[in-house]
N, C-alpha and C positions, 0 to 999 in steps of 0.2 A: 949659237945659245942657248944656254941651259933653260929648262922648262922650268916655270915659277912651282906649278901645282904639282909638286913630285908625292911620292906616297907619306914622308915624313911631315911634308904641310898638311895633305888629308888628314892625316892622323891628330895633329896639334888642332884642327879645324875639328874633328869628331870630339876630343877630347875637352873642346871649350863649349861645344853644345852640351854636351853631358855634364859639365860644370854648371852654366847657366842654367840649366833644367833643375840640377839640385838645389843650388842655390835660390832658385824662386819657389822651389817647393819649401824650402828652409824658412823664407819669408812667410809664406802664405801660412804655414803650421804655425809660425809665431803669431802671426795675426788673427788668427781663429783661435787662440788661448791652449795650443799644443802644450804639453806638458814636458813630451822628452826632449832631449837635446838641447838643454836650457844654454850651455855655456855656448855651442855654435849658432844658436838662435841671437843670441849677444853680439858676437862678432859679424854675424849677416846683416844686423839691424846697424850696429855701427858704420859700416860701409854703404849701406842703403842711405844713412842722414849723411854721408859727406855732400851733397850738391845742397841741400838745406843749410848745413853748415857754411859754406861758402858764401851761399847767398844772404845768410845772416851776418857774416863777417861785414862784404861789401854794403849791404844795407846799413847796418848801423855803426860802419867804419870804424870796428873795432875788432881784435881776436881775442877781447875778453868776453867771456860769455857773461859778466856780471851787468849785465844790464837788462832792464825792466822793458817788456814788449808789451802793446796792446793785446788785446783778447783777438782781436781780427783785424786785418789790415783795411777794412772798409772805413770808408770817411763819413760822418754821419751830419750832414752838414744842416740837416733838418731839425738837429735835438739842439735842446739846451741844457746846460749845465746844472740849471736850478730852474723848475719852471712852477709857479703856483698855478694852479687849476680850478681853484674852487673856494669862494671868499667864506672864510669859515666867521661865524659872529663871536665865537670865545676866544681868549688868548690862554696856550696852553704853560703850565709853568715847567711842565719837563724838558729834560734835554736828551741830545741825541748823540752815542759816542759812533764815529763812523771810524774805521781803519781801511786804508785803502792804498794804493798804488797811484802816485801823484805823476803822470806822462810828463809835467813840466818840470818837475825838482830831480826825476828819474829816481825816485826811491820810494820807500813806503812811509806814510804818516799817517797818525792819528789826531782826529781834531773833534773835540766838544763842540757842538753846535747848537745854536736856539732854535726848538724845534719850528716856531712859529713862521721865521724868518730866514732861517739857515744862516745867520750870521755866525761865526768863528769867537767862541769864547776862550777858547784855550787849546794849543797844538802842543803835541809831543812827537819829537824828534830824536830817539834815544842814540846814544852812541854804541854801534854795533859793534865796532872793534873790540870795546871793554866787554862787553856780553862774551864774546869769543874767550877773551883774556882769561875771562870767570868760570867757563866752562872746559872740561876736561877733554879735549878735543883727543886724546889717546886712545879713549875708551871705544870699543868695537861700535857702540851705538852712535858714537859721533865722529867716528875718522874721518867720514866725508861730508858732515856738515857745514865746514866753510865753504868746500868746493861745490857744493850743491846750493848753499843759500847765498853764498858771496856777502857782500855789504850793502851793492844797492836792491839785490833779490830778495833780500832777508824782509819779510813781513810779519806783523804782531798779528796773530789770531786771535778772535774774538774778545777784545781786552775787556778786562772788568775793572771798573774804577770805584776807589774807596772812599769815606767820605772824608778823607783828607786830602783827595786828589792826587794818590799814588794810582800808579798803572799795575796790574796782572795782565802776562801775556805770553804766550809760546809762538814759535815760528810753524807751527805743524810739523810735527814729528822732530822736535828739539826739546831742549831746558825750557824750564819752566822761570819767568823772569818777573821781579818786582824792583820797578823804579819810583822815584819821588816824583813832585809836579814839578821840578825843575828839571826830570831827566835823569836824574841820577840813580846809579843802581842802588838799590836796596839788599836784596840777595838774587841767587842764583840757583834752581834747584837742578843739579843734572846727574840725579840718581836713574832717572828714567827717562824713557820718550815720550814727551807729551804731544796729545793731538787733539783737534777740534775744540769742543766748547768748555767754557770756563764759569763755573757757578758757586756760590756760597751759602751758607746758611745764617742763621741768626747770630751765631758764635765766631762769626767772620771764619768759619774753616771752609778748605776752598777744594772743589771737586773737579777735577780733570781727569779724562781718559788717559790710559798709557799703552803703550807696546810691552809685554810683560817679556823681558830678556833677562837671565837666560828662560826657556818654559821650564815651569816645574815638573817634579818627576811624574807626577799623575798625569799631567797632560801629554807629556813625551810619549808615555805607554801606547796611549790613543794615538799620536802623530806615528809613531811606530820606527821612532829614531834615537839613538843614544846620545848622539850630538845634538842638545837642546836649544839651537840657536832660533832666532826669528827668520833666517830664510828658507827655514821648511814651512813656519806657520806662523802666524799673526795671531796672538792671542792678546786679544786686549783685556785690560783690567780696570778697576776702580782705585783710584788713588785719591784719598783725603788728606789733606796738608792744614795744618793752624796756619794762623796768619804769618807767622815768622818763616815759613818754608820746609816745615818739618813733616815728613809723611807720619800720619798717626795710624792710617789705616790703607791698607791695599789687598786687593783680590782681584784674582783672574775670573773672567766669566768664563772661560772653558770649566773652570773646577767647578763654579757655582751650579753649572747644568750636570755635570759628573755627580755631584754632591747631593742634587736633588733629583737622581736617577732619572735625568731627561738629556742626557749625554747624544741620543739619537738626534736632537735638534740640532747637534754640531759636527758631529762624526758620522752622520749615515746617509752622506748624498752617494749616487753610483760613482761618480770620481772623486777622487780627493781635493778639497778646496783648502789653498792657503790662506785665504780671507772669508771665511763664513758667517764672521759676527760682525765686524765693524761698527764697531761702539762710537757714536756722533754726539752722543748726550748723555749729560747725568743730570736730573734734576732731582734735588733732595726736597723733601716734604717737611713744610716748616710748622705746619699745625695738624694735628690729630683730628681725624673726621670719621664718620661711620665705615669709611672706605678704604682709607689709610691712614697711618699712624705717622707722629713726629718723627724723622730719622728715617725712614722710608725713601728710596729711591727709584724715581721713573729711571729707565736704561732704553735708550732709542738704539737697536740694535740692525742698521741699514740693509745689511745682506742676506739677513733672514726674514726683513720686512716685520719686524713684530716691537713691540713697547711690552719690556717686562717691568713689573713692580716687584722689586725686590728688599727684602727686611735684614739688613746686615746683621742686626744684634740676635737674629736667630739663626741667619743665613738661609734663609727659606725663599723660593720662588712664590709670592703670594699671587699672583695671577700675570697671564699672559693676553696681552691683546694684540689681537691681528683680524686682517678683513678687508677693510676698505681704505687701505693705503699700500703703496710700494716704495723701496727706496727712500723711507721718510727721515725728517730732520726735525730736531727742536720738538722737545716736548714742554708743554706749559702746564701749569694748573690752575685752572682758571677760577674754580670755587669749590665747595667741600664736596661736589659730586663730579664734575666736570674737568678732562683735560683738553689741551687743543694738539693736533700733532701738524706738522708742515709735510702733505704728502707730495711727493716729489712727482708721483703718479707714473714712476718711470720702469724700464725693464731693459735687461741686456740682451740684444739677439747674438746670432751664432758668431758675429765677427766682432763681437765683444763691444760694440760701441752702446752707449746709452741713450735711449730713446724714450722722449716724453710722450705719453698719450694726451694729446689735446693741450693741456697747461695744469699747473700745479695747482693744490687745492688746500685750503685750511678743513682739516676734518676735526671735529670735536667727539668725544667718548663720553658718555652719559652712564657711569658707574651704576645708578639706580634703574635705570631703565636697558642697560646694557645694549644699549645703541648706539650708531654713528649718525651724526648731521654734518652739513658743510657752511661754512661763511664765506659771503664776496662771493658765491659762484660767478655772477653776472661779470663782476669789476676784474677777475683773474681773466677770463675767457677774452673780456673785450681789449685788455692791454696785453694779452698773448704772455702773461707771466708765466715761464715755461724753464726755471734753470734743472737741467737734468743732475745737476749734483748740488750739495749745500743748499742754502736758501734757510728762511725762516721769519719767523712771525710775532713780534713783541706788541701784547695790547697793554692800551693803558685802561685807567680806571673807569672813564667815559664810554668804553666800548670800541674806541678806535684803535687803529692797528696801525704800524710800521711794519712792510714787507720787504726782505731783499731779495730781489733778482738776481743770486749771486754772479751766475755763469754769464750773464749778461749787463753785468756792471750798474745795475738798476737799484734805486730802493723808492719804495712809494710809502707816502704817509695817505692812510684811508681814512674816513670818518666812519661813525656806528652805522651809516645809513648807505656805506658802499661807495660814496663820492670819493676821488681821488681830491685832496688837498692840495698836492704837490708830488713832483716828480724829480728826483736827482738821478742823473746819469754821470758817470764817473769819466767826463771827458776831459782830453788835454785841450791846448790851443787849437792844435791841429786836428781837432773834432773827432778825435779815437778814443774809443773805450777802454779803461783798464779796470783792472780787478778792486773787487770790493772784498773785504775779510771778517765777514759777520759782524753786524751794526747791532749794537744794544741800546735799548731805550730806559732813560734814568728815571726812577719814580720822582714823585714831586718833592718828598723829603729830603732827598739825598741832592736833589738838582740846587733846592733853597741852599744847603749848605754849601756847595760848590759854588756856586754864585757868590755867596758871602767871601769864601776864601779868594775867589780870585778877584775880587775888589778890594779885600787888604793885601793882597799883592802889588796890587796897582797902587 
C-alpha cells in the first residue's frame, strides 16, 4: 500500500498554506484601505463573499440580487411604525415627504404625509423600467446602473416636490428624473451622475451634486493621469438645471479650489485619496444679507469636514467654515446671519469603519459672532440619534425640527423645547427596519397648494 503523504503531497500542502497566507494578506490589505493590487483585491473579495451570497439566496429564496433587505436582521418587537410621544397643542399645516424602502411591498415608495397624524395624503410609485428606457445605459457612467440598482432596489433620493405635485429625484449616482403627480415621466437627465441632495431657488432652478466625468484637464494634471476617468478620482461638481431639466451651470469643486489658489485643501494629503471632497449638499442663498448674497451657495464637503460659502458669479470662495463638526451633512440657512449643519460627529478608523463619537448634533454657526452653538443636545443624547452617514434636519417656522436618523431608519419630529412629538421607524410587518432616503419638510404655502391639488384630483 502506497503512502499518502508523499513529497508531492507535502509540496501541494505547502503551496496551499502559502496561498492561504497570501489570500488572507490580500483581504486584510483591502479592508485596511490598501491602494495597491486593486484588481487582485476585487478577486479576493469576490471569493470571500461567496458564503454570504449563498446565504442570501437561501434566505430570500431567489438567485436574483434585486431584493431589498432590512438594515439589519434584528427584529424590533418593542418598536412601533408610528408613535405619538407628546401631545401638541397646535396643528401644523406642513406636510412631510418621505422616501423609503417598504419591506412589505418589496420596493421603494415616496409618500406625502400629514405632519400631525402621519396619514398618507398621496403616494408615488414610479415605473422604474421606463426610467431605464429613457436613460442611455450604454454610457460608461451608467453601464452598470441597472445591474446595481435593479427594479426593486432602485430608490428615490431626497425627492423634491413642486407646487404642482411633480417630483424630482435621483437614485444616488444615477440620472436625475422628474415625474408628474400620477407618476408619469416628464424628463430624465442622464448627462451626469447625480447624487445626494436636491434643492431649488426662487426661479425653480435645481441644484444637485454630480460626479464630473470625465475629469477636466486641469484636475487631471493634479491627479497625475492621462486617462481622466472617475475610477482614478471622484471629482464632485455643482450642477444647476432649469425646471425643464437643462443644465445651465456646471463647475468642478476641485477646479474651484485650484482657481482660488487652495489646491492644497484637496491634493495635499500624505497618501492620495480618491474621494477627498464628497459634496453632499448644495444650499442656494435666496436673499442677500450682510454676510452672504443672493446666488451664493453653501457647499457641504463631507470628507474634508468643511462648509464652503461659494460665489458662482465671481468664482470665489468667500468663506470656509470648519471646526465644530466632522463628516457633516445638510446645511440650512436659519436667518440672515445663522446656518445650521447636521454634524454626524463621526470619524474613520484604520479599518475604514465610520464611528460616531457618542451621537449626532445640530450645530449652528453665527456669522456675526464667528461662533458655534448646538441645538437639542439632550434630545439627541437621550434618543441615541447616531447615524454614521447621511442624516438631516429640516426646521419649521416655529423652531420645531424634523430629524432623520438615516442609517437607523428613523425619523423624529421635535418641538422647539426639545420634546419628541412623534417617532417613525420604517418597520415592516415582520418588525424589521428598512432604509429611509432623506425626508423633506414642505413649507406651509406649498403644503396648502398641494392639499388643494389632491382635493381637486379626488
